[in-house]
N, CA, C and O atoms as a DFTB+ gen file, in Angstrom:
624 C
 N C O
     1  1     -43.296     -64.125     -28.248
     2  2     -43.034     -63.270     -29.388
     3  2     -42.211     -64.082     -30.398
     4  3     -41.216     -64.704     -30.027
     5  1     -42.621     -64.076     -31.658
     6  2     -41.881     -64.846     -32.642
     7  2     -40.600     -64.113     -33.033
     8  3     -40.430     -62.930     -32.740
     9  1     -39.706     -64.837     -33.698
    10  2     -38.380     -64.292     -33.995
    11  2     -38.440     -63.127     -34.985
    12  3     -37.603     -62.228     -34.907
    13  1     -39.400     -63.112     -35.911
    14  2     -39.502     -62.010     -36.871
    15  2     -39.880     -60.705     -36.172
    16  3     -39.379     -59.639     -36.530
    17  1     -40.754     -60.789     -35.186
    18  2     -41.143     -59.584     -34.455
    19  2     -39.976     -59.034     -33.654
    20  3     -39.828     -57.819     -33.524
    21  1     -39.142     -59.922     -33.114
    22  2     -37.969     -59.478     -32.358
    23  2     -36.985     -58.782     -33.285
    24  3     -36.416     -57.751     -32.926
    25  1     -36.781     -59.338     -34.474
    26  2     -35.862     -58.742     -35.439
    27  2     -36.367     -57.372     -35.869
    28  3     -35.580     -56.433     -35.979
    29  1     -37.690     -57.242     -36.119
    30  2     -38.256     -55.953     -36.503
    31  2     -38.125     -54.930     -35.379
    32  3     -37.825     -53.762     -35.630
    33  1     -38.349     -55.363     -34.150
    34  2     -38.231     -54.456     -33.012
    35  2     -36.794     -53.981     -32.851
    36  3     -36.560     -52.810     -32.553
    37  1     -35.836     -54.869     -33.042
    38  2     -34.429     -54.469     -32.941
    39  2     -34.043     -53.535     -34.069
    40  3     -33.289     -52.585     -33.855
    41  1     -34.553     -53.790     -35.278
    42  2     -34.215     -52.938     -36.419
    43  2     -34.791     -51.534     -36.238
    44  3     -34.147     -50.552     -36.608
    45  1     -35.990     -51.430     -35.676
    46  2     -36.588     -50.113     -35.459
    47  2     -35.848     -49.343     -34.384
    48  3     -35.866     -48.112     -34.385
    49  1     -35.196     -50.044     -33.464
    50  2     -34.484     -49.395     -32.370
    51  2     -32.979     -49.277     -32.663
    52  3     -32.204     -48.910     -31.780
    53  1     -32.570     -49.583     -33.891
    54  2     -31.150     -49.512     -34.226
    55  2     -30.685     -48.061     -34.256
    56  3     -31.497     -47.154     -34.436
    57  1     -29.386     -47.837     -34.082
    58  2     -28.879     -46.458     -34.091
    59  2     -29.176     -45.725     -35.398
    60  3     -29.463     -44.528     -35.373
    61  1     -29.114     -46.405     -36.525
    62  2     -29.424     -45.769     -37.801
    63  2     -30.878     -45.373     -37.912
    64  3     -31.199     -44.336     -38.492
    65  1     -31.772     -46.198     -37.355
    66  2     -33.192     -45.888     -37.365
    67  2     -33.505     -44.679     -36.508
    68  3     -34.323     -43.840     -36.883
    69  1     -32.851     -44.587     -35.349
    70  2     -33.041     -43.419     -34.495
    71  2     -32.490     -42.164     -35.152
    72  3     -33.085     -41.092     -35.043
    73  1     -31.362     -42.289     -35.829
    74  2     -30.756     -41.135     -36.499
    75  2     -31.699     -40.586     -37.563
    76  3     -31.905     -39.376     -37.655
    77  1     -32.272     -41.482     -38.366
    78  2     -33.185     -41.046     -39.427
    79  2     -34.464     -40.439     -38.834
    80  3     -34.968     -39.440     -39.346
    81  1     -34.985     -41.033     -37.769
    82  2     -36.188     -40.484     -37.136
    83  2     -35.910     -39.094     -36.573
    84  3     -36.753     -38.202     -36.672
    85  1     -34.744     -38.910     -35.989
    86  2     -34.411     -37.608     -35.426
    87  2     -34.217     -36.560     -36.522
    88  3     -34.536     -35.388     -36.322
    89  1     -33.700     -36.973     -37.668
    90  2     -33.572     -36.049     -38.797
    91  2     -34.970     -35.632     -39.266
    92  3     -35.213     -34.455     -39.530
    93  1     -35.875     -36.590     -39.367
    94  2     -37.242     -36.260     -39.782
    95  2     -37.952     -35.385     -38.756
    96  3     -38.743     -34.516     -39.123
    97  1     -37.676     -35.607     -37.482
    98  2     -38.227     -34.712     -36.455
    99  2     -37.682     -33.301     -36.629
   100  3     -38.414     -32.321     -36.490
   101  1     -36.392     -33.206     -36.933
   102  2     -35.790     -31.898     -37.176
   103  2     -36.409     -31.203     -38.378
   104  3     -36.641     -29.995     -38.344
   105  1     -36.676     -31.952     -39.437
   106  2     -37.308     -31.378     -40.627
   107  2     -38.727     -30.904     -40.300
   108  3     -39.157     -29.853     -40.776
   109  1     -39.447     -31.673     -39.495
   110  2     -40.793     -31.249     -39.097
   111  2     -40.737     -29.947     -38.301
   112  3     -41.574     -29.063     -38.488
   113  1     -39.761     -29.833     -37.424
   114  2     -39.594     -28.596     -36.664
   115  2     -39.250     -27.450     -37.603
   116  3     -39.754     -26.338     -37.443
   117  1     -38.388     -27.718     -38.586
   118  2     -38.037     -26.692     -39.584
   119  2     -39.287     -26.161     -40.275
   120  3     -39.496     -24.951     -40.362
   121  1     -40.102     -27.069     -40.759
   122  2     -41.289     -26.675     -41.517
   123  2     -42.249     -25.868     -40.637
   124  3     -42.793     -24.855     -41.079
   125  1     -42.456     -26.308     -39.406
   126  2     -43.365     -25.603     -38.504
   127  2     -42.847     -24.196     -38.198
   128  3     -43.610     -23.230     -38.230
   129  1     -41.555     -24.084     -37.903
   130  2     -40.985     -22.775     -37.571
   131  2     -41.013     -21.852     -38.779
   132  3     -41.334     -20.670     -38.652
   133  1     -40.678     -22.381     -39.949
   134  2     -40.682     -21.554     -41.161
   135  2     -42.101     -21.072     -41.471
   136  3     -42.300     -19.908     -41.820
   137  1     -43.085     -21.964     -41.345
   138  2     -44.475     -21.545     -41.587
   139  2     -44.930     -20.488     -40.584
   140  3     -45.575     -19.510     -40.964
   141  1     -44.603     -20.677     -39.319
   142  2     -45.007     -19.702     -38.304
   143  2     -44.345     -18.347     -38.550
   144  3     -44.999     -17.308     -38.459
   145  1     -43.057     -18.357     -38.858
   146  2     -42.365     -17.095     -39.121
   147  2     -42.850     -16.446     -40.412
   148  3     -42.908     -15.220     -40.500
   149  1     -43.195     -17.243     -41.402
   150  2     -43.713     -16.688     -42.655
   151  2     -45.074     -16.025     -42.442
   152  3     -45.349     -14.962     -42.998
   153  1     -45.913     -16.658     -41.641
   154  2     -47.221     -16.061     -41.343
   155  2     -47.047     -14.761     -40.568
   156  3     -47.723     -13.770     -40.843
   157  1     -46.138     -14.772     -39.602
   158  2     -45.885     -13.551     -38.836
   159  2     -45.326     -12.451     -39.736
   160  3     -45.701     -11.286     -39.601
   161  1     -44.440     -12.815     -40.645
   162  2     -43.877     -11.826     -41.571
   163  2     -44.953     -11.277     -42.498
   164  3     -44.956     -10.086     -42.808
   165  1     -45.856     -12.128     -42.939
   166  2     -46.954     -11.651     -43.798
   167  2     -47.823     -10.644     -43.073
   168  3     -48.225      -9.633     -43.649
   169  1     -48.116     -10.919     -41.806
   170  2     -48.932      -9.982     -41.036
   171  2     -48.228      -8.643     -40.855
   172  3     -48.867      -7.591     -40.884
   173  1     -46.918      -8.682     -40.668
   174  2     -46.162      -7.437     -40.525
   175  2     -46.067      -6.713     -41.870
   176  3     -46.219      -5.493     -41.931
   177  1     -45.817      -7.458     -42.936
   178  2     -45.652      -6.842     -44.254
   179  2     -46.956      -6.255     -44.787
   180  3     -46.924      -5.351     -45.622
   181  1     -48.093      -6.748     -44.324
   182  2     -49.370      -6.190     -44.751
   183  2     -49.544      -4.749     -44.290
   184  3     -50.292      -3.983     -44.898
   185  1     -48.863      -4.385     -43.231
   186  2     -48.983      -3.032     -42.689
   187  2     -48.132      -2.014     -43.457
   188  3     -48.337      -0.809     -43.315
   189  1     -47.178      -2.488     -44.271
   190  2     -46.306      -1.583     -45.022
   191  2     -46.976      -1.122     -46.308
   192  3     -47.804      -1.831     -46.882
   193  1     -46.607       0.074     -46.752
   194  2     -47.160       0.576     -48.014
   195  2     -46.543      -0.130     -49.214
   196  3     -47.245      -0.491     -50.158
   197  1     -45.229      -0.327     -49.174
   198  2     -44.528      -1.018     -50.258
   199  2     -43.716      -2.170     -49.657
   200  3     -42.548      -1.991     -49.312
   201  1     -44.331      -3.352     -49.529
   202  2     -43.649      -4.448     -48.840
   203  2     -42.663      -5.240     -49.707
   204  3     -41.947      -6.094     -49.182
   205  1     -42.606      -4.985     -51.004
   206  2     -41.797      -5.825     -51.889
   207  2     -40.312      -5.875     -51.530
   208  3     -39.730      -6.956     -51.608
   209  1     -39.662      -4.776     -51.141
   210  2     -38.243      -4.896     -50.788
   211  2     -38.003      -5.758     -49.540
   212  3     -36.936      -6.356     -49.397
   213  1     -38.972      -5.821     -48.655
   214  2     -38.783      -6.564     -47.415
   215  2     -39.162      -8.039     -47.526
   216  3     -38.888      -8.817     -46.612
   217  1     -39.779      -8.424     -48.621
   218  2     -40.227      -9.816     -48.761
   219  2     -39.035     -10.773     -48.804
   220  3     -39.050     -11.811     -48.143
   221  1     -38.020     -10.434     -49.565
   222  2     -36.847     -11.310     -49.676
   223  2     -36.132     -11.429     -48.332
   224  3     -35.670     -12.509     -47.963
   225  1     -36.043     -10.334     -47.612
   226  2     -35.387     -10.371     -46.301
   227  2     -36.192     -11.228     -45.332
   228  3     -35.621     -12.006     -44.568
   229  1     -37.510     -11.089     -45.360
   230  2     -38.367     -11.884     -44.471
   231  2     -38.268     -13.374     -44.800
   232  3     -38.241     -14.210     -43.897
   233  1     -38.215     -13.705     -46.087
   234  2     -38.080     -15.115     -46.486
   235  2     -36.746     -15.692     -46.045
   236  3     -36.683     -16.814     -45.542
   237  1     -35.686     -14.929     -46.233
   238  2     -34.362     -15.394     -45.837
   239  2     -34.273     -15.566     -44.324
   240  3     -33.693     -16.538     -43.840
   241  1     -34.846     -14.626     -43.580
   242  2     -34.820     -14.730     -42.121
   243  2     -35.630     -15.931     -41.642
   244  3     -35.190     -16.661     -40.753
   245  1     -36.806     -16.140     -42.221
   246  2     -37.636     -17.283     -41.829
   247  2     -36.930     -18.599     -42.144
   248  3     -36.941     -19.523     -41.331
   249  1     -36.323     -18.682     -43.315
   250  2     -35.616     -19.911     -43.688
   251  2     -34.415     -20.146     -42.783
   252  3     -34.194     -21.266     -42.325
   253  1     -33.651     -19.114     -42.525
   254  2     -32.461     -19.273     -41.687
   255  2     -32.793     -19.677     -40.264
   256  3     -32.176     -20.590     -39.714
   257  1     -33.759     -19.005     -39.666
   258  2     -34.137     -19.315     -38.284
   259  2     -34.791     -20.696     -38.203
   260  3     -34.527     -21.453     -37.269
   261  1     -35.637     -21.023     -39.173
   262  2     -36.296     -22.325     -39.163
   263  2     -35.331     -23.482     -39.335
   264  3     -35.432     -24.492     -38.639
   265  1     -34.402     -23.335     -40.255
   266  2     -33.430     -24.400     -40.492
   267  2     -32.487     -24.530     -39.298
   268  3     -32.103     -25.640     -38.928
   269  1     -32.117     -23.410     -38.700
   270  2     -31.283     -23.465     -37.502
   271  2     -31.996     -24.232     -36.396
   272  3     -31.396     -25.090     -35.748
   273  1     -33.272     -23.930     -36.177
   274  2     -34.031     -24.583     -35.109
   275  2     -34.178     -26.085     -35.356
   276  3     -34.007     -26.886     -34.437
   277  1     -34.494     -26.465     -36.591
   278  2     -34.654     -27.885     -36.897
   279  2     -33.355     -28.661     -36.795
   280  3     -33.338     -29.779     -36.279
   281  1     -32.271     -28.083     -37.279
   282  2     -30.973     -28.753     -37.200
   283  2     -30.495     -28.832     -35.759
   284  3     -29.901     -29.829     -35.350
   285  1     -30.753     -27.784     -34.993
   286  2     -30.405     -27.791     -33.568
   287  2     -31.123     -28.935     -32.866
   288  3     -30.514     -29.680     -32.099
   289  1     -32.428     -29.074     -33.134
   290  2     -33.209     -30.123     -32.484
   291  2     -32.739     -31.517     -32.907
   292  3     -32.625     -32.410     -32.068
   293  1     -32.468     -31.709     -34.193
   294  2     -32.024     -33.019     -34.666
   295  2     -30.672     -33.392     -34.067
   296  3     -30.472     -34.529     -33.641
   297  1     -29.747     -32.440     -34.034
   298  2     -28.429     -32.722     -33.470
   299  2     -28.516     -32.926     -31.963
   300  3     -27.788     -33.744     -31.399
   301  1     -29.397     -32.190     -31.320
   302  2     -29.573     -32.348     -29.875
   303  2     -30.136     -33.724     -29.558
   304  3     -29.724     -34.351     -28.582
   305  1     -31.077     -34.202     -30.373
   306  2     -31.640     -35.530     -30.155
   307  2     -30.617     -36.628     -30.437
   308  3     -30.582     -37.641     -29.737
   309  1     -29.790     -36.431     -31.454
   310  2     -28.787     -37.441     -31.801
   311  2     -27.564     -37.387     -30.904
   312  3     -26.888     -38.400     -30.721
   313  1     -27.266     -36.217     -30.339
   314  2     -26.121     -36.006     -29.467
   315  2     -24.783     -36.258     -30.149
   316  3     -23.770     -36.433     -29.472
   317  1     -24.762     -36.280     -31.458
   318  2     -23.505     -36.439     -32.193
   319  2     -23.735     -36.069     -33.656
   320  3     -24.878     -35.929     -34.093
   321  1     -22.663     -35.913     -34.400
   322  2     -22.687     -35.636     -35.842
   323  2     -23.538     -34.411     -36.189
   324  3     -24.475     -34.498     -36.982
   325  1     -23.203     -33.294     -35.595
   326  2     -23.972     -32.076     -35.775
   327  2     -23.949     -31.538     -37.198
   328  3     -24.979     -31.117     -37.725
   329  1     -22.766     -31.553     -37.824
   330  2     -22.664     -31.039     -39.195
   331  2     -23.493     -31.910     -40.138
   332  3     -24.195     -31.399     -41.010
   333  1     -23.406     -33.221     -39.958
   334  2     -24.190     -34.130     -40.799
   335  2     -25.687     -33.938     -40.575
   336  3     -26.463     -33.944     -41.530
   337  1     -26.093     -33.768     -39.319
   338  2     -27.510     -33.523     -39.023
   339  2     -27.987     -32.249     -39.711
   340  3     -29.059     -32.226     -40.316
   341  1     -27.186     -31.189     -39.615
   342  2     -27.561     -29.933     -40.240
   343  2     -27.660     -30.042     -41.748
   344  3     -28.619     -29.554     -42.346
   345  1     -26.690     -30.670     -42.362
   346  2     -26.703     -30.803     -43.821
   347  2     -27.873     -31.669     -44.290
   348  3     -28.510     -31.356     -45.296
   349  1     -28.158     -32.750     -43.574
   350  2     -29.271     -33.614     -43.979
   351  2     -30.617     -32.925     -43.794
   352  3     -31.505     -33.060     -44.636
   353  1     -30.772     -32.190     -42.699
   354  2     -32.023     -31.454     -42.496
   355  2     -32.227     -30.426     -43.604
   356  3     -33.329     -30.294     -44.136
   357  1     -31.173     -29.705     -43.948
   358  2     -31.284     -28.711     -45.018
   359  2     -31.521     -29.382     -46.375
   360  3     -32.269     -28.858     -47.201
   361  1     -30.895     -30.525     -46.605
   362  2     -31.081     -31.217     -47.882
   363  2     -32.511     -31.731     -48.035
   364  3     -33.098     -31.623     -49.112
   365  1     -33.070     -32.286     -46.972
   366  2     -34.454     -32.768     -47.037
   367  2     -35.403     -31.598     -47.265
   368  3     -36.355     -31.708     -48.037
   369  1     -35.143     -30.480     -46.595
   370  2     -35.980     -29.300     -46.805
   371  2     -35.852     -28.784     -48.234
   372  3     -36.843     -28.352     -48.823
   373  1     -34.650     -28.822     -48.798
   374  2     -34.451     -28.399     -50.184
   375  2     -35.258     -29.267     -51.143
   376  3     -35.874     -28.758     -52.080
   377  1     -35.254     -30.568     -50.909
   378  2     -36.031     -31.482     -51.758
   379  2     -37.530     -31.205     -51.609
   380  3     -38.268     -31.213     -52.595
   381  1     -37.976     -30.960     -50.367
   382  2     -39.390     -30.633     -50.154
   383  2     -39.781     -29.342     -50.866
   384  3     -40.834     -29.273     -51.499
   385  1     -38.936     -28.326     -50.764
   386  2     -39.235     -27.063     -51.436
   387  2     -39.234     -27.213     -52.956
   388  3     -40.048     -26.597     -53.644
   389  1     -38.322     -28.030     -53.477
   390  2     -38.298     -28.268     -54.924
   391  2     -39.563     -29.004     -55.371
   392  3     -40.128     -28.692     -56.419
   393  1     -40.005     -29.978     -54.575
   394  2     -41.223     -30.712     -54.924
   395  2     -42.449     -29.799     -54.903
   396  3     -43.296     -29.868     -55.793
   397  1     -42.536     -28.950     -53.891
   398  2     -43.660     -28.008     -53.819
   399  2     -43.601     -27.033     -54.990
   400  3     -44.631     -26.693     -55.571
   401  1     -42.408     -26.589     -55.332
   402  2     -42.245     -25.654     -56.451
   403  2     -42.674     -26.292     -57.769
   404  3     -43.290     -25.636     -58.609
   405  1     -42.352     -27.554     -57.948
   406  2     -42.738     -28.249     -59.181
   407  2     -44.252     -28.397     -59.268
   408  3     -44.834     -28.242     -60.342
   409  1     -44.899     -28.699     -58.125
   410  2     -46.344     -28.862     -58.147
   411  2     -47.087     -27.546     -58.296
   412  3     -48.158     -27.511     -58.903
   413  1     -46.549     -26.473     -57.761
   414  2     -47.233     -25.178     -57.838
   415  2     -47.039     -24.533     -59.202
   416  3     -47.992     -24.039     -59.804
   417  1     -45.806     -24.539     -59.686
   418  2     -45.533     -23.885     -60.965
   419  2     -45.753     -24.868     -62.101
   420  3     -45.347     -26.027     -62.016
   421  1     -46.377     -24.419     -63.132
   422  2     -46.694     -25.294     -64.267
   423  2     -45.528     -25.428     -65.251
   424  3     -45.523     -26.331     -66.087
   425  1     -44.546     -24.538     -65.153
   426  2     -43.452     -24.573     -66.128
   427  2     -42.281     -25.450     -65.671
   428  3     -41.195     -25.353     -66.242
   429  1     -42.469     -26.287     -64.676
   430  2     -41.417     -27.206     -64.270
   431  2     -40.726     -26.826     -62.982
   432  3     -39.892     -27.587     -62.493
   433  1     -41.037     -25.690     -62.423
   434  2     -40.451     -25.313     -61.145
   435  2     -39.008     -24.872     -61.280
   436  3     -38.614     -24.312     -62.303
   437  1     -38.239     -25.121     -60.270
   438  2     -36.848     -24.713     -60.247
   439  2     -36.635     -23.583     -59.265
   440  3     -37.565     -23.129     -58.598
   441  1     -35.406     -23.144     -59.190
   442  2     -35.034     -22.094     -58.254
   443  2     -34.548     -20.873     -59.002
   444  3     -33.837     -20.994     -60.000
   445  1     -34.922     -19.710     -58.532
   446  2     -34.423     -18.452     -59.067
   447  2     -33.061     -18.174     -58.427
   448  3     -32.765     -18.714     -57.361
   449  1     -32.231     -17.344     -59.060
   450  2     -30.923     -17.047     -58.460
   451  2     -31.014     -16.454     -57.052
   452  3     -30.160     -16.733     -56.210
   453  1     -32.029     -15.647     -56.793
   454  2     -32.175     -15.073     -55.452
   455  2     -32.511     -16.147     -54.420
   456  3     -32.045     -16.079     -53.282
   457  1     -33.311     -17.130     -54.806
   458  2     -33.648     -18.180     -53.855
   459  2     -32.472     -19.132     -53.632
   460  3     -32.394     -19.787     -52.592
   461  1     -31.562     -19.212     -54.596
   462  2     -30.355     -20.016     -54.374
   463  2     -29.482     -19.386     -53.296
   464  3     -28.843     -20.095     -52.518
   465  1     -29.454     -18.057     -53.248
   466  2     -28.710     -17.379     -52.179
   467  2     -29.356     -17.648     -50.821
   468  3     -28.658     -17.820     -49.823
   469  1     -30.686     -17.683     -50.784
   470  2     -31.382     -17.998     -49.535
   471  2     -31.088     -19.438     -49.125
   472  3     -30.908     -19.716     -47.939
   473  1     -31.038     -20.351     -50.083
   474  2     -30.715     -21.745     -49.768
   475  2     -29.286     -21.882     -49.252
   476  3     -29.027     -22.666     -48.339
   477  1     -28.363     -21.127     -49.829
   478  2     -26.986     -21.168     -49.343
   479  2     -26.906     -20.669     -47.898
   480  3     -26.203     -21.250     -47.071
   481  1     -27.625     -19.600     -47.609
   482  2     -27.666     -19.095     -46.233
   483  2     -28.335     -20.104     -45.307
   484  3     -27.937     -20.251     -44.152
   485  1     -29.350     -20.796     -45.812
   486  2     -30.031     -21.805     -45.001
   487  2     -29.093     -22.967     -44.669
   488  3     -29.130     -23.487     -43.554
   489  1     -28.251     -23.382     -45.623
   490  2     -27.291     -24.454     -45.354
   491  2     -26.278     -24.020     -44.302
   492  3     -25.891     -24.816     -43.447
   493  1     -25.850     -22.771     -44.359
   494  2     -24.909     -22.273     -43.349
   495  2     -25.582     -22.263     -41.978
   496  3     -24.974     -22.665     -40.986
   497  1     -26.821     -21.809     -41.920
   498  2     -27.564     -21.803     -40.652
   499  2     -27.809     -23.227     -40.158
   500  3     -27.807     -23.471     -38.951
   501  1     -28.019     -24.166     -41.075
   502  2     -28.261     -25.553     -40.689
   503  2     -27.016     -26.163     -40.049
   504  3     -27.111     -26.856     -39.036
   505  1     -25.870     -25.909     -40.631
   506  2     -24.627     -26.437     -40.060
   507  2     -24.374     -25.797     -38.702
   508  3     -23.972     -26.477     -37.758
   509  1     -24.609     -24.489     -38.600
   510  2     -24.425     -23.808     -37.306
   511  2     -25.390     -24.366     -36.261
   512  3     -25.007     -24.553     -35.106
   513  1     -26.633     -24.632     -36.651
   514  2     -27.595     -25.205     -35.722
   515  2     -27.219     -26.612     -35.295
   516  3     -27.399     -26.976     -34.133
   517  1     -26.701     -27.405     -36.219
   518  2     -26.275     -28.755     -35.875
   519  2     -25.111     -28.760     -34.903
   520  3     -25.096     -29.531     -33.944
   521  1     -24.141     -27.902     -35.152
   522  2     -22.986     -27.814     -34.252
   523  2     -23.418     -27.298     -32.882
   524  3     -22.966     -27.804     -31.855
   525  1     -24.293     -26.290     -32.866
   526  2     -24.779     -25.757     -31.588
   527  2     -25.607     -26.798     -30.836
   528  3     -25.555     -26.861     -29.608
   529  1     -26.362     -27.606     -31.559
   530  2     -27.171     -28.637     -30.911
   531  2     -26.337     -29.714     -30.257
   532  3     -26.684     -30.197     -29.179
   533  1     -25.245     -30.097     -30.887
   534  2     -24.372     -31.110     -30.295
   535  2     -23.629     -30.542     -29.097
   536  3     -23.438     -31.235     -28.098
   537  1     -23.215     -29.299     -29.189
   538  2     -22.398     -28.698     -28.138
   539  2     -23.202     -28.078     -27.007
   540  3     -22.617     -27.622     -26.025
   541  1     -24.531     -28.048     -27.114
   542  2     -25.336     -27.425     -26.062
   543  2     -25.414     -28.346     -24.849
   544  3     -25.417     -29.571     -24.968
   545  1     -25.474     -27.730     -23.711
   546  2     -25.587     -28.493     -22.471
   547  2     -27.057     -28.648     -22.124
   548  3     -27.861     -27.745     -22.351
   549  1     -27.394     -29.791     -21.576
   550  2     -28.774     -30.055     -21.187
   551  2     -29.105     -29.242     -19.939
   552  3     -28.263     -29.110     -19.051
   553  1     -30.305     -28.701     -19.861
   554  2     -30.672     -27.957     -18.657
   555  2     -30.774     -28.891     -17.462
   556  3     -31.190     -30.042     -17.591
   557  1     -30.396     -28.388     -16.317
   558  2     -30.477     -29.224     -15.119
   559  2     -31.897     -29.174     -14.575
   560  3     -32.605     -28.181     -14.738
   561  1     -32.294     -30.244     -13.939
   562  2     -33.638     -30.312     -13.388
   563  2     -34.070     -31.746     -13.186
   564  3     -33.339     -32.677     -13.524
   565  1     -35.241     -31.924     -12.643
   566  2     -35.749     -33.260     -12.345
   567  2     -35.952     -34.048     -13.626
   568  3     -35.606     -35.228     -13.697
   569  1     -36.516     -33.393     -14.646
   570  2     -36.781     -34.084     -15.895
   571  2     -35.490     -34.604     -16.517
   572  3     -35.444     -35.733     -17.006
   573  1     -34.438     -33.779     -16.498
   574  2     -33.168     -34.170     -17.085
   575  2     -32.556     -35.342     -16.325
   576  3     -31.933     -36.207     -16.940
   577  1     -32.718     -35.391     -15.009
   578  2     -32.175     -36.501     -14.238
   579  2     -32.874     -37.804     -14.596
   580  3     -32.234     -38.852     -14.674
   581  1     -34.189     -37.743     -14.814
   582  2     -34.920     -38.942     -15.214
   583  2     -34.446     -39.427     -16.576
   584  3     -34.284     -40.628     -16.791
   585  1     -34.225     -38.498     -17.489
   586  2     -33.760     -38.876     -18.823
   587  2     -32.374     -39.477     -18.749
   588  3     -32.111     -40.485     -19.405
   589  1     -31.469     -38.885     -17.963
   590  2     -30.112     -39.414     -17.878
   591  2     -30.102     -40.795     -17.232
   592  3     -29.290     -41.637     -17.615
   593  1     -30.988     -41.054     -16.252
   594  2     -31.087     -42.398     -15.682
   595  2     -31.556     -43.397     -16.731
   596  3     -31.072     -44.528     -16.788
   597  1     -32.504     -42.966     -17.562
   598  2     -33.003     -43.841     -18.624
   599  2     -31.898     -44.161     -19.625
   600  3     -31.756     -45.302     -20.066
   601  1     -31.121     -43.148     -19.978
   602  2     -30.035     -43.356     -20.946
   603  2     -28.976     -44.279     -20.360
   604  3     -28.470     -45.157     -21.059
   605  1     -28.634     -44.096     -19.094
   606  2     -27.635     -44.974     -18.453
   607  2     -28.137     -46.395     -18.393
   608  3     -27.367     -47.338     -18.573
   609  1     -29.453     -46.563     -18.135
   610  2     -30.021     -47.905     -18.051
   611  2     -29.946     -48.609     -19.402
   612  3     -29.728     -49.819     -19.457
   613  1     -30.125     -47.860     -20.497
   614  2     -30.092     -48.456     -21.834
   615  2     -28.681     -48.726     -22.310
   616  3     -28.488     -49.451     -23.286
   617  1     -27.688     -48.157     -21.640
   618  2     -26.323     -48.458     -22.020
   619  2     -25.671     -47.415     -22.876
   620  3     -24.620     -47.693     -23.453
   621  1     -26.217     -46.241     -22.998
   622  2     -25.606     -45.177     -23.807
   623  2     -24.845     -44.259     -22.924
   624  3     -24.253     -43.292     -23.403
């Protein structure tokens, strides 16, 4: 193996590289959970005669639960810096939502005051998910023992 390949392999396995990958995994989990909850909320809201008052609540609940789940997963994978994991996951999601809003709306996008309140709640849920992810205990079992042996072998 030449020296450049070794340097690239070490850089990809660096702690900063793992941290960023885990944040992106958390964001992917956020998006999947939010989409699933939004679809479920749409199916429930279709059954109501006047669903408009419940739409904002359903959006806020989907965003809060999704961001909590993604931040929990990112912090759990990183095993440290829960608040930072939560804030970064929420920030990346905010940028993604702003980009989608700009592409969908022709007038330049942006956020309405009501959606800013949902984003504020999402940031609070993200920090709570990050802290819970760092402080959660791993379930006991055969799989966990194999993982802990692997981690000890790598020196962490």
